N, CA, C and O atoms as CSV, one atom per row, in Angstrom:
chain,resi,resn,atom,element,x,y,z
A,1,UNK,N,N,14.275,23.291,24.317
A,1,UNK,CA,C,13.255,23.246,23.186
A,1,UNK,C,C,13.493,21.883,22.675
A,1,UNK,O,O,14.537,21.507,22.142
A,2,UNK,N,N,12.030,20.906,22.964
A,2,UNK,CA,C,11.536,19.619,22.668
A,2,UNK,C,C,11.819,19.129,21.283
A,2,UNK,O,O,12.366,19.953,20.550
A,3,UNK,N,N,11.572,18.027,20.812
A,3,UNK,CA,C,11.906,17.609,19.543
A,3,UNK,C,C,10.740,17.174,19.585
A,3,UNK,O,O,10.191,17.054,20.680
A,4,UNK,N,N,9.909,16.746,18.096
A,4,UNK,CA,C,9.063,15.718,18.299
A,4,UNK,C,C,9.424,14.677,17.812
A,4,UNK,O,O,9.401,15.003,16.625
A,5,UNK,N,N,9.703,13.791,17.822
A,5,UNK,CA,C,10.331,12.648,17.713
A,5,UNK,C,C,9.407,11.799,16.291
A,5,UNK,O,O,9.833,11.047,15.415
A,6,UNK,N,N,7.414,12.553,16.687
A,6,UNK,CA,C,6.806,11.700,15.595
A,6,UNK,C,C,6.897,11.290,14.148
A,6,UNK,O,O,7.143,12.172,13.325
A,7,UNK,N,N,6.690,9.784,13.663
A,7,UNK,CA,C,7.152,10.273,12.536
A,7,UNK,C,C,6.183,10.593,11.541
A,7,UNK,O,O,4.986,10.565,11.827
A,8,UNK,N,N,6.551,10.872,10.488
A,8,UNK,CA,C,4.903,11.573,10.127
A,8,UNK,C,C,4.417,11.140,8.992
A,8,UNK,O,O,5.160,10.733,8.098
A,9,UNK,N,N,3.530,11.163,8.918
A,9,UNK,CA,C,2.262,10.239,8.104
A,9,UNK,C,C,2.962,10.073,6.208
A,9,UNK,O,O,3.646,10.793,5.480
A,10,UNK,N,N,2.264,8.647,6.069
A,10,UNK,CA,C,2.554,8.312,4.757
A,10,UNK,C,C,0.794,9.172,3.855
A,10,UNK,O,O,-0.403,8.914,3.984
A,11,UNK,N,N,1.514,10.130,3.070
A,11,UNK,CA,C,-0.604,10.272,2.379
A,11,UNK,C,C,-0.062,9.849,0.795
A,11,UNK,O,O,0.856,10.414,0.201
A,12,UNK,N,N,-0.723,8.924,0.382
A,12,UNK,CA,C,-1.077,9.121,-1.086
A,12,UNK,C,C,-3.269,9.530,-1.585
A,12,UNK,O,O,-4.403,9.582,-1.112
A,13,UNK,N,N,-2.454,9.688,-2.826
A,13,UNK,CA,C,-3.777,10.269,-3.634
A,13,UNK,C,C,-4.328,9.249,-4.804
A,13,UNK,O,O,-3.466,8.378,-4.911
A,14,UNK,N,N,-5.374,8.999,-5.700
A,14,UNK,CA,C,-5.836,8.263,-6.705
A,14,UNK,C,C,-6.920,9.089,-7.286
A,14,UNK,O,O,-7.967,8.917,-6.660
A,15,UNK,N,N,-7.024,9.879,-8.211
A,15,UNK,CA,C,-8.299,9.704,-8.895
A,15,UNK,C,C,-9.109,8.462,-9.765
A,15,UNK,O,O,-8.709,7.710,-10.653
A,16,UNK,N,N,-10.875,8.657,-8.862
A,16,UNK,CA,C,-10.816,7.380,-9.351
A,16,UNK,C,C,-11.875,7.939,-10.492
A,16,UNK,O,O,-12.844,8.384,-9.877
A,17,UNK,N,N,-12.079,8.098,-12.028
A,17,UNK,CA,C,-13.273,8.465,-12.736
A,17,UNK,C,C,-13.810,7.314,-14.009
A,17,UNK,O,O,-14.908,6.764,-14.092
A,18,UNK,N,N,-13.259,7.258,-14.433
A,18,UNK,CA,C,-13.037,6.341,-15.476
A,18,UNK,C,C,-13.577,4.728,-14.773
A,18,UNK,O,O,-14.331,3.990,-15.406
A,19,UNK,N,N,-13.024,4.365,-13.341
A,19,UNK,CA,C,-13.419,3.507,-12.564
A,19,UNK,C,C,-14.483,3.257,-12.551
A,19,UNK,O,O,-15.068,2.215,-12.846
A,20,UNK,N,N,-14.828,4.193,-12.206
A,20,UNK,CA,C,-16.420,4.267,-11.617
A,20,UNK,C,C,-17.599,5.475,-12.438
A,20,UNK,O,O,-18.080,6.513,-11.983
A,21,UNK,N,N,-17.696,5.122,-13.161
A,21,UNK,CA,C,-18.485,4.752,-15.047
A,21,UNK,C,C,-19.325,5.370,-14.500
A,21,UNK,O,O,-19.976,5.933,-15.380
A,22,UNK,N,N,-19.964,5.762,-12.894
A,22,UNK,CA,C,-21.452,6.239,-13.384
A,22,UNK,C,C,-20.959,7.615,-12.282
A,22,UNK,O,O,-21.962,7.771,-11.585
A,23,UNK,N,N,-20.259,8.298,-11.981
A,23,UNK,CA,C,-19.318,9.247,-11.515
A,23,UNK,C,C,-19.692,10.112,-12.414
A,23,UNK,O,O,-19.392,9.904,-13.590
A,24,UNK,N,N,-20.356,11.152,-12.077
A,24,UNK,CA,C,-20.118,12.621,-13.341
A,24,UNK,C,C,-18.637,13.450,-12.700
A,24,UNK,O,O,-18.211,14.530,-13.111
A,25,UNK,N,N,-18.439,13.174,-12.341
A,25,UNK,CA,C,-16.687,13.833,-11.747
A,25,UNK,C,C,-15.772,13.219,-11.306
A,25,UNK,O,O,-16.399,12.161,-11.244
A,26,UNK,N,N,-14.835,12.965,-10.947
A,26,UNK,CA,C,-13.881,12.616,-10.607
A,26,UNK,C,C,-13.995,11.925,-8.942
A,26,UNK,O,O,-14.778,12.603,-8.277
A,27,UNK,N,N,-13.436,10.826,-8.200
A,27,UNK,CA,C,-13.739,11.549,-7.118
A,27,UNK,C,C,-11.994,10.096,-6.198
A,27,UNK,O,O,-11.540,8.960,-6.337
A,28,UNK,N,N,-11.808,11.288,-5.426
A,28,UNK,CA,C,-10.707,11.105,-4.809
A,28,UNK,C,C,-10.321,10.013,-3.656
A,28,UNK,O,O,-10.714,10.186,-2.502
A,29,UNK,N,N,-9.528,8.874,-4.025
A,29,UNK,CA,C,-9.330,7.849,-3.011
A,29,UNK,C,C,-8.574,8.274,-2.074
A,29,UNK,O,O,-7.563,8.461,-2.752
A,30,UNK,N,N,-8.268,8.586,-0.982
A,30,UNK,CA,C,-6.947,9.091,0.179
A,30,UNK,C,C,-6.717,7.728,1.096
A,30,UNK,O,O,-7.579,6.964,1.531
A,31,UNK,N,N,-5.110,7.663,1.265
A,31,UNK,CA,C,-4.815,7.221,2.196
A,31,UNK,C,C,-3.480,7.516,2.764
A,31,UNK,O,O,-2.348,7.603,2.287
A,32,UNK,N,N,-4.033,7.651,4.032
A,32,UNK,CA,C,-2.545,7.745,5.826
A,32,UNK,C,C,-2.403,7.361,5.809
A,32,UNK,O,O,-3.261,6.551,5.459
A,33,UNK,N,N,-1.063,6.803,6.093
A,33,UNK,CA,C,-0.311,6.037,7.028
A,33,UNK,C,C,0.425,6.505,8.336
A,33,UNK,O,O,1.579,6.912,8.202
A,34,UNK,N,N,-0.029,6.488,9.346
A,34,UNK,CA,C,0.649,6.954,10.324
A,34,UNK,C,C,1.231,5.874,11.451
A,34,UNK,O,O,0.670,4.984,12.089
A,35,UNK,N,N,2.536,6.324,11.415
A,35,UNK,CA,C,3.012,5.294,12.428
A,35,UNK,C,C,3.132,5.287,13.620
A,35,UNK,O,O,3.846,6.147,14.135
A,36,UNK,N,N,2.409,4.225,14.500
A,36,UNK,CA,C,2.160,4.357,16.444
A,36,UNK,C,C,3.225,4.077,16.905
A,36,UNK,O,O,4.251,3.750,16.307
A,37,UNK,N,N,2.982,4.228,18.339
A,37,UNK,CA,C,4.291,4.676,19.560
A,37,UNK,C,C,4.947,2.885,19.373
A,37,UNK,O,O,6.149,2.637,19.469
A,38,UNK,N,N,3.737,1.664,19.065
A,38,UNK,CA,C,3.815,0.439,18.675
A,38,UNK,C,C,4.357,0.369,17.819
A,38,UNK,O,O,5.092,1.257,17.387
A,39,UNK,N,N,4.026,-1.426,16.977
A,39,UNK,CA,C,4.630,-1.111,15.424
A,39,UNK,C,C,3.555,-1.448,15.337
A,39,UNK,O,O,3.483,-2.629,15.000
A,40,UNK,N,N,2.242,-0.777,15.541
A,40,UNK,CA,C,0.695,-0.945,14.500
A,40,UNK,C,C,1.637,-0.195,13.718
A,40,UNK,O,O,2.865,-0.108,13.701
A,41,UNK,N,N,0.456,0.450,12.915
A,41,UNK,CA,C,-0.259,1.621,11.884
A,41,UNK,C,C,-1.355,1.924,11.759
A,41,UNK,O,O,-1.909,0.958,11.236
A,42,UNK,N,N,-1.989,2.631,11.905
A,42,UNK,CA,C,-2.979,3.536,11.860
A,42,UNK,C,C,-3.297,4.003,10.163
A,42,UNK,O,O,-2.810,4.849,9.413
A,43,UNK,N,N,-4.285,3.050,10.041
A,43,UNK,CA,C,-4.809,4.000,8.387
A,43,UNK,C,C,-5.403,4.574,8.401
A,43,UNK,O,O,-5.061,4.766,9.568
A,44,UNK,N,N,-6.414,5.459,8.218
A,44,UNK,CA,C,-7.690,5.852,7.401
A,44,UNK,C,C,-7.582,6.482,5.741
A,44,UNK,O,O,-7.063,7.237,4.918
A,45,UNK,N,N,-8.336,5.679,6.011
A,45,UNK,CA,C,-8.881,5.331,4.252
A,45,UNK,C,C,-10.758,6.267,3.803
A,45,UNK,O,O,-11.838,6.332,4.390
A,46,UNK,N,N,-10.148,6.861,2.347
A,46,UNK,CA,C,-11.393,8.058,2.472
A,46,UNK,C,C,-11.629,8.218,1.704
A,46,UNK,O,O,-10.574,8.185,1.071
A,47,UNK,N,N,-12.749,8.529,0.746
A,47,UNK,CA,C,-12.875,8.792,-0.834
A,47,UNK,C,C,-13.827,10.088,-1.155
A,47,UNK,O,O,-14.977,9.872,-0.773
A,48,UNK,N,N,-13.632,11.540,-1.832
A,48,UNK,CA,C,-14.241,12.314,-1.478
A,48,UNK,C,C,-14.512,12.787,-2.768
A,48,UNK,O,O,-14.056,12.138,-3.710
A,49,UNK,N,N,-15.179,13.812,-2.991
A,49,UNK,CA,C,-15.921,14.067,-4.635
A,49,UNK,C,C,-13.891,15.714,-4.479
A,49,UNK,O,O,-13.123,16.081,-3.589
A,50,UNK,N,N,-14.107,16.017,-6.050
A,50,UNK,CA,C,-12.343,16.511,-6.943
A,50,UNK,C,C,-12.724,18.279,-6.565
A,50,UNK,O,O,-11.829,19.039,-6.195
A,51,UNK,N,N,-13.955,18.667,-6.707
A,51,UNK,CA,C,-14.631,19.706,-6.164
A,51,UNK,C,C,-15.591,20.057,-5.601
A,51,UNK,O,O,-16.745,19.682,-5.811
A,52,UNK,N,N,-14.967,21.311,-4.314
A,52,UNK,CA,C,-15.235,21.397,-3.320
A,52,UNK,C,C,-17.516,21.761,-3.558
A,52,UNK,O,O,-18.342,22.082,-4.413
A,53,UNK,N,N,-17.431,21.466,-2.407
A,53,UNK,CA,C,-18.630,21.299,-1.994
A,53,UNK,C,C,-19.621,21.184,-2.783
A,53,UNK,O,O,-20.600,21.893,-3.016
A,54,UNK,N,N,-19.128,19.876,-3.299
A,54,UNK,CA,C,-19.782,18.837,-3.910
A,54,UNK,C,C,-20.258,17.874,-2.854
A,54,UNK,O,O,-19.897,18.061,-1.692
A,55,UNK,N,N,-21.376,16.416,-3.296
A,55,UNK,CA,C,-21.197,15.950,-2.406
A,55,UNK,C,C,-21.317,14.489,-3.604
A,55,UNK,O,O,-21.311,14.724,-4.812
A,56,UNK,N,N,-21.440,12.780,-2.984
A,56,UNK,CA,C,-20.116,12.162,-3.382
A,56,UNK,C,C,-21.812,11.763,-3.775
A,56,UNK,O,O,-22.923,12.075,-3.346
A,57,UNK,N,N,-21.053,10.592,-5.214
A,57,UNK,CA,C,-22.484,10.022,-5.741
A,57,UNK,C,C,-23.485,9.407,-4.024
A,57,UNK,O,O,-23.135,9.388,-2.844
A,58,UNK,N,N,-24.922,8.951,-4.811
A,58,UNK,CA,C,-25.392,8.531,-3.966
A,58,UNK,C,C,-25.203,7.068,-3.823
A,58,UNK,O,O,-24.535,6.510,-4.694
A,59,UNK,N,N,-25.758,6.272,-2.725
A,59,UNK,CA,C,-24.981,4.238,-3.239
A,59,UNK,C,C,-23.198,3.826,-2.729
A,59,UNK,O,O,-22.650,2.967,-2.039
A,60,UNK,N,N,-22.635,5.451,-3.845
A,60,UNK,CA,C,-21.096,4.690,-3.736
A,60,UNK,C,C,-20.693,4.604,-2.088
A,60,UNK,O,O,-21.101,5.507,-1.357
A,61,UNK,N,N,-19.785,3.364,-1.454
A,61,UNK,CA,C,-19.703,2.513,-1.077
A,61,UNK,C,C,-17.787,2.878,-1.388
A,61,UNK,O,O,-17.175,3.349,-2.346
A,62,UNK,N,N,-17.257,2.219,0.365
A,62,UNK,CA,C,-16.131,2.474,0.157
A,62,UNK,C,C,-15.844,1.348,1.591
A,62,UNK,O,O,-16.343,1.400,2.716
A,63,UNK,N,N,-15.062,0.577,1.135
A,63,UNK,CA,C,-14.776,-0.883,2.060
A,63,UNK,C,C,-13.334,-1.460,1.575
A,63,UNK,O,O,-12.759,-1.721,0.518
A,64,UNK,N,N,-13.120,-1.498,2.810
A,64,UNK,CA,C,-11.855,-2.225,3.307
A,64,UNK,C,C,-12.012,-3.937,3.482
A,64,UNK,O,O,-12.418,-4.397,4.549
A,65,UNK,N,N,-11.849,-4.335,2.966
A,65,UNK,CA,C,-11.474,-6.441,3.545
A,65,UNK,C,C,-9.850,-6.202,3.694
A,65,UNK,O,O,-9.030,-5.391,3.263
A,66,UNK,N,N,-9.846,-7.285,4.489
A,66,UNK,CA,C,-8.559,-8.656,4.615
A,66,UNK,C,C,-7.890,-9.340,3.173
A,66,UNK,O,O,-8.315,-9.313,2.018
A,67,UNK,N,N,-6.813,-9.882,3.690
A,67,UNK,CA,C,-6.424,-10.795,2.935
A,67,UNK,C,C,-6.759,-11.437,1.690
A,67,UNK,O,O,-6.395,-11.397,0.515
A,68,UNK,N,N,-7.490,-11.969,2.315
A,68,UNK,CA,C,-8.714,-13.047,2.064
A,68,UNK,C,C,-9.917,-12.229,1.505
A,68,UNK,O,O,-10.897,-12.961,1.362
A,69,UNK,N,N,-10.140,-10.949,1.149
A,69,UNK,CA,C,-11.266,-10.647,0.745
A,69,UNK,C,C,-12.686,-10.403,1.507
A,69,UNK,O,O,-13.893,-10.366,1.264
A,70,UNK,N,N,-12.118,-10.316,2.173
A,70,UNK,CA,C,-13.473,-10.376,3.239
A,70,UNK,C,C,-13.738,-9.366,3.802
A,70,UNK,O,O,-13.094,-9.047,4.802
A,71,UNK,N,N,-14.815,-8.539,3.293
A,71,UNK,CA,C,-14.829,-7.096,4.196
A,71,UNK,C,C,-15.266,-7.023,5.241
A,71,UNK,O,O,-16.065,-7.809,5.749
A,72,UNK,N,N,-14.586,-5.610,5.936
A,72,UNK,CA,C,-13.909,-5.726,7.217
A,72,UNK,C,C,-14.794,-4.744,7.931
A,72,UNK,O,O,-15.408,-4.700,8.998
A,73,UNK,N,N,-14.630,-4.105,7.063
A,73,UNK,CA,C,-15.354,-2.195,7.532
A,73,UNK,C,C,-15.958,-2.095,5.783
A,73,UNK,O,O,-16.022,-2.936,4.887
A,74,UNK,N,N,-16.278,-0.844,5.854
A,74,UNK,CA,C,-17.869,0.139,4.516
A,74,UNK,C,C,-18.495,0.381,5.403
A,74,UNK,O,O,-18.738,0.021,6.555
A,75,UNK,N,N,-18.937,1.631,4.107
A,75,UNK,CA,C,-19.638,2.952,4.309
A,75,UNK,C,C,-20.065,3.509,3.174
A,75,UNK,O,O,-19.278,3.562,2.230
A,76,UNK,N,N,-21.222,3.963,3.058
A,76,UNK,CA,C,-22.207,4.601,2.019
A,76,UNK,C,C,-22.846,5.630,2.264
A,76,UNK,O,O,-23.629,6.011,3.134
A,77,UNK,N,N,-22.260,6.139,1.101
A,77,UNK,CA,C,-23.158,7.553,0.659
A,77,UNK,C,C,-24.969,6.982,1.033
A,77,UNK,O,O,-25.136,5.767,1.140
A,78,UNK,N,N,-25.656,7.505,1.127
A,78,UNK,CA,C,-26.586,7.431,1.100
A,78,UNK,C,C,-28.029,9.201,0.410
A,78,UNK,O,O,-27.395,10.032,-0.241
A,79,UNK,N,N,-28.645,9.346,0.478
A,79,UNK,CA,C,-29.924,10.448,-0.126
A,79,UNK,C,C,-30.331,11.298,1.212
A,79,UNK,O,O,-31.291,12.058,1.342
A,80,UNK,N,N,-29.780,11.108,1.737
A,80,UNK,CA,C,-31.043,11.878,3.545
A,80,UNK,C,C,-29.501,12.773,3.480
A,80,UNK,O,O,-29.723,13.983,3.441
A,81,UNK,N,N,-28.520,12.545,3.466
A,81,UNK,CA,C,-27.971,13.746,4.043
A,81,UNK,C,C,-26.609,13.847,2.971
A,81,UNK,O,O,-26.269,12.910,2.249
A,82,UNK,N,N,-25.775,15.438,3.034
A,82,UNK,CA,C,-25.161,16.242,2.284
A,82,UNK,C,C,-23.416,15.244,2.751
A,82,UNK,O,O,-22.460,15.651,3.412
A,83,UNK,N,N,-23.623,13.947,2.092
A,83,UNK,CA,C,-22.371,13.311,2.336
A,83,UNK,C,C,-21.206,13.618,1.318
A,83,UNK,O,O,-20.905,12.958,0.323
A,84,UNK,N,N,-20.522,14.962,1.872
A,84,UNK,CA,C,-18.724,15.027,1.047
A,84,UNK,C,C,-17.760,14.124,1.128
A,84,UNK,O,O,-16.972,13.791,0.242
A,85,UNK,N,N,-17.867,13.633,2.509
A,85,UNK,CA,C,-16.629,11.970,2.777
A,85,UNK,C,C,-17.420,11.597,3.236
A,85,UNK,O,O,-18.455,11.908,3.825
A,86,UNK,N,N,-16.366,10.137,2.648
A,86,UNK,CA,C,-16.217,8.600,3.796
A,86,UNK,C,C,-15.388,8.745,3.764
A,86,UNK,O,O,-14.684,9.312,2.928
A,87,UNK,N,N,-14.995,7.839,5.519
A,87,UNK,CA,C,-13.601,8.358,5.960
A,87,UNK,C,C,-14.063,6.784,6.871
A,87,UNK,O,O,-15.028,6.344,7.495
A,88,UNK,N,N,-13.064,6.467,6.573
A,88,UNK,CA,C,-12.684,4.376,7.204
A,88,UNK,C,C,-11.619,5.330,8.088
A,88,UNK,O,O,-11.249,6.407,7.620
A,89,UNK,N,N,-10.998,4.701,9.840
A,89,UNK,CA,C,-10.349,4.433,10.183
A,89,UNK,C,C,-9.974,2.532,10.925
A,89,UNK,O,O,-10.921,1.802,11.216
A,90,UNK,N,N,-8.597,2.098,11.087
A,90,UNK,CA,C,-8.787,1.282,11.321
A,90,UNK,C,C,-6.682,1.368,11.593
A,90,UNK,O,O,-5.856,2.059,10.996
A,91,UNK,N,N,-6.490,0.302,12.767
A,91,UNK,CA,C,-5.838,-0.001,12.575
A,91,UNK,C,C,-4.388,-1.419,12.524
A,91,UNK,O,O,-4.536,-2.093,13.544
A,92,UNK,N,N,-3.513,-1.809,11.915
A,92,UNK,CA,C,-2.782,-2.776,11.308
A,92,UNK,C,C,-0.697,-3.077,11.751
A,92,UNK,O,O,0.347,-2.505,12.061
A,93,UNK,N,N,-1.081,-3.884,11.564
A,93,UNK,CA,C,0.857,-4.546,11.599
A,93,UNK,C,C,1.487,-4.655,10.565
A,93,UNK,O,O,0.953,-5.342,9.695
A,94,UNK,N,N,2.456,-4.209,10.344
A,94,UNK,CA,C,3.635,-3.966,9.900
A,94,UNK,C,C,3.700,-5.327,9.256
A,94,UNK,O,O,3.574,-6.187,10.127
A,95,UNK,N,N,3.813,-5.713,8.352
A,95,UNK,CA,C,3.495,-7.318,7.116
A,95,UNK,C,C,2.391,-7.168,6.384
A,95,UNK,O,O,2.365,-7.250,5.156
A,96,UNK,N,N,0.877,-6.811,7.531
A,96,UNK,CA,C,-0.457,-6.977,6.853
A,96,UNK,C,C,-0.558,-6.298,6.313
A,96,UNK,O,O,-0.047,-5.204,6.552
A,97,UNK,N,N,-1.812,-6.725,4.483
A,97,UNK,CA,C,-1.996,-6.709,3.716
A,97,UNK,C,C,-2.957,-6.445,3.764
A,97,UNK,O,O,-3.558,-6.992,4.688
A,98,UNK,N,N,-3.741,-5.539,2.936
A,98,UNK,CA,C,-5.315,-5.364,2.646
A,98,UNK,C,C,-6.023,-4.585,1.884
A,98,UNK,O,O,-5.295,-3.747,1.351
A,99,UNK,N,N,-7.492,-4.453,1.495
A,99,UNK,CA,C,-8.077,-4.100,-0.176
A,99,UNK,C,C,-8.694,-2.405,0.411
A,99,UNK,O,O,-8.372,-2.231,1.586
A,100,UNK,N,N,-9.328,-1.441,-0.078
A,100,UNK,CA,C,-9.464,-0.650,-0.285
A,100,UNK,C,C,-10.613,-0.947,-1.423
A,100,UNK,O,O,-10.159,-1.138,-2.550
A,101,UNK,N,N,-12.514,-1.033,-1.231
A,101,UNK,CA,C,-12.904,-1.025,-2.099
A,101,UNK,C,C,-14.031,-0.317,-3.021
A,101,UNK,O,O,-15.247,-0.503,-3.072
A,102,UNK,N,N,-13.084,0.661,-3.809
A,102,UNK,CA,C,-14.844,1.964,-3.745
A,102,UNK,C,C,-15.873,1.419,-5.301
A,102,UNK,O,O,-15.533,1.180,-6.460
A,103,UNK,N,N,-17.329,1.394,-4.527
A,103,UNK,CA,C,-18.486,0.613,-5.551
A,103,UNK,C,C,-19.100,1.860,-5.885
A,103,UNK,O,O,-19.115,2.665,-4.954
A,104,UNK,N,N,-19.673,2.285,-7.096
A,104,UNK,CA,C,-20.763,2.510,-7.384
A,104,UNK,C,C,-21.555,1.967,-8.037
A,104,UNK,O,O,-21.408,2.261,-9.223
A,105,UNK,N,N,-22.857,0.871,-7.741
A,105,UNK,CA,C,-24.023,0.113,-8.548
A,105,UNK,C,C,-23.003,-0.584,-9.071
A,105,UNK,O,O,-22.498,-1.283,-8.192
A,106,UNK,N,N,-22.321,-0.741,-10.416
A,106,UNK,CA,C,-21.838,-2.204,-11.072
A,106,UNK,C,C,-20.262,-2.376,-11.178
A,106,UNK,O,O,-19.410,-3.264,-11.178
A,107,UNK,N,N,-20.414,-0.653,-11.292
A,107,UNK,CA,C,-18.894,-0.255,-11.228
A,107,UNK,C,C,-17.917,-0.104,-10.358
A,107,UNK,O,O,-18.159,0.628,-9.398
A,108,UNK,N,N,-16.718,-0.674,-10.443
A,108,UNK,CA,C,-15.664,-0.432,-8.931
A,108,UNK,C,C,-14.274,-0.377,-9.165
A,108,UNK,O,O,-13.535,-0.471,-10.144
A,109,UNK,N,N,-14.168,-0.213,-8.078
A,109,UNK,CA,C,-12.201,-0.283,-8.016
A,109,UNK,C,C,-11.299,-0.813,-7.310
A,109,UNK,O,O,-11.123,0.280,-6.771
A,110,UNK,N,N,-10.708,-1.332,-6.904
A,110,UNK,CA,C,-10.118,-2.129,-6.478
A,110,UNK,C,C,-8.936,-1.925,-5.837
A,110,UNK,O,O,-8.156,-1.676,-6.757
A,111,UNK,N,N,-7.980,-1.855,-4.210
A,111,UNK,CA,C,-6.655,-1.087,-5.020
A,111,UNK,C,C,-5.969,-1.972,-3.597
A,111,UNK,O,O,-6.628,-2.206,-2.585
A,112,UNK,N,N,-4.562,-2.368,-3.791
A,112,UNK,CA,C,-4.324,-3.466,-2.548
A,112,UNK,C,C,-2.713,-3.320,-2.169
A,112,UNK,O,O,-1.796,-3.141,-2.971
A,113,UNK,N,N,-2.610,-3.458,-0.556
A,113,UNK,CA,C,-1.624,-2.534,-0.040
A,113,UNK,C,C,-1.035,-3.464,0.629
A,113,UNK,O,O,-1.370,-4.530,1.147
A,114,UNK,N,N,-0.210,-2.934,0.533
A,114,UNK,CA,C,1.222,-3.949,1.991
A,114,UNK,C,C,1.623,-3.670,2.968
A,114,UNK,O,O,2.485,-4.526,3.167
A,115,UNK,N,N,1.610,-3.070,3.734
A,115,UNK,CA,C,1.779,-2.272,4.734
A,115,UNK,C,C,3.368,-2.919,5.270
A,115,UNK,O,O,3.937,-2.430,6.246
């Protein structure tokens, strides 16, 4: 038999309720880190409703910001599609830091990460 030496993904989840005041239901912020064969880390950041078969609030935004606070990736739910998840993927190196911001209208929540 062959051994699978791949490192397991590290996953975290946070419920955003009061932070995103306009949302009727809590929204889950999920972050997954998967080491690559090089020194890089694959990062997956997503938001989804906590209730199955519901959509994200219209105009909900998911943003990834660099250490200076500059947005380098973003996605937004809109009314023309039934959006049940927004997901962003990117690669970073050990020692890098970034911020994940979830916004709905004037309400927002930002989490800081150091890899």
